[in-house]
N, C-alpha and C positions, 0 to 999 in steps of 0.2 A: 410275713406280710408281703403281699404281691402288689407292688406299686407300678403304675405306668406314668410316663411323662419325664420331664427334666427337672433337675434341681435348679435353684436360683444360681448357684455357682456355675453350673454348666451353661446356662443362658448368658451369664455375664462374660464367660470366656468366649463364647461364640460372638457376642456383640463386640467385644474388644478386638477380636481377629478381623471382623468386618470393618471396624473403624481403622485399623492399621492398614488394611488393603486399600480402603478409600483414600486415606491420607497420602498414599503413594501414587494412586492412580489419577486423582483429580488434577494435580499439577501437570502431569504428562498429557492428559486430555486437553487442558487449557492451552498448553504450548502447541499441540497439534492443531487446534482451532485457529490460533494466532498465525501459525505458519501457513495455513490454508488461506486466511485473509491476506497475508503478505503476498502469496503467489497470485491471487486475484489482482491485487494492486499493482504488482509488477507487470502483469499482462497489460493492464490499462496504461501504465507508464510507457511500456514498449510501443503500444499503439500511438500514444501521444508523440513519442520520439520520432517514429516513422512519419507521422503526419507533419511534424515540424520540418523534417528533411524534405518532404514533398512540397510543403509551402515554400521553402527556400528555393527549390528548383523552379517553382512557378513564379515567384515574385522577387527573388534575389535577397530576401530578408528572412531571418529566423524570428519566430514569435518568442515572447518572454513574458511570464507572469502567471498568475493563478488561474486555474481552470475551475470554474464553479457553475452553479445553476443559472447565473445570469447569461452565460454563454449559450444556453439552450434556446433563448429567444432573440439572440442577436441577429442582425441582418448582414449578410456577407458583404454586400456592396458598400455598406456604410462604415466598415472597419478598416483601420490602417493595416498595412501588410504585416506589421510586427505585433499586432494585438493577439493575445492567446485565444480569445474567443473566436477568432477567424478559423481555427482548426475545426470547431464544431459547426459554426454558421455556414462555412463553405463545404461542409460534408466530408472533411478529411477524417473526422472521428464522429461516431454516432452520438446522439444525445443520451445522456445518462442522468440519473439522480445523484449528482456529485456530492450533495450535502449529506446524503444517507450513507456514503462510504465511510469506512473507518480510517481512511487515509486522505491526505491532502495531495493534490496533483498540480504540478507546475510544468510549463513549457519553458525551456532554458535556451539562452543564446550561447552557443558553444565558444564563440570568440571572446565574450566578455564575462561569462558566468552569471549574467543577469537573469532574473526570472523568479527565483524563490530564495530569499536570503537564507532560509533554513536548510536547503539541500542542493540548490544548483551550484555548479562549479564550472570552471573553464573546461571545455571539452565535452560537456553534457548537453544533450538535446531535450531531456526531460528528467524529472525526478518525482519521487513520492515519499511522504513520511507519515508516520502514524499520528493520529490526532486523538485527544481526549482519552488517554489510556494511562494506567498506573504502571509503575516499575514492575517487571523489567522490560515491558513491551513498549513503553512510551517513546523510545528513541529509534525504533525500527524504521528503516527507510532505504531506498535504493535510487541510484542514478543510472540513466541509460546514456551511453557514450555515443559520440558521432559515428563510430564504427559499428554500433549496434550491440556493444558489450554491456554487461551489467556490473556495477560496483555497489557494494553495500555501504551504507553510511558508516563513517568512522566511529562506531560504537561497539563496545565489546559484546553486547548482548544481541546485536543484529545477526541473524543467521546468514550464512553465505547465500548468494543469489541462487535460487532454484533454477533448474533448466526448464524453459518454457517452450 
């Protein structure tokens, strides 16, 4: 008898092999995507940190607090020198859709550590942390120091600061 095609067992073996490969590849793919998002967030945090230092040179005060979409419509002249929205309103940082980001952004006062209770610390001019994510990515975050360095949040799952 001359048959062409595959038996059910052969098809099951192929499907099982594809399943095993997918189970190994999908977590690696997800971590790669999360690392890419973290690098984007770190770039924005670095810009916020540099803007905060420029604001200090111009006004003598660091800003501290959350950067969000309300900052996009703020008026530069109406804001206190330490208001974080000043960084966007006075064109130190460009307007962004901050709420669409997968990270929260904060301007920090390096002298007091004020700005974002979740990630700001003494010596930091800005910080960012992951929002609305499940383990193991929920605690990812970074701080930008006064000297321009990057520190990852004290969490075992946060990858080291990428070079930007």
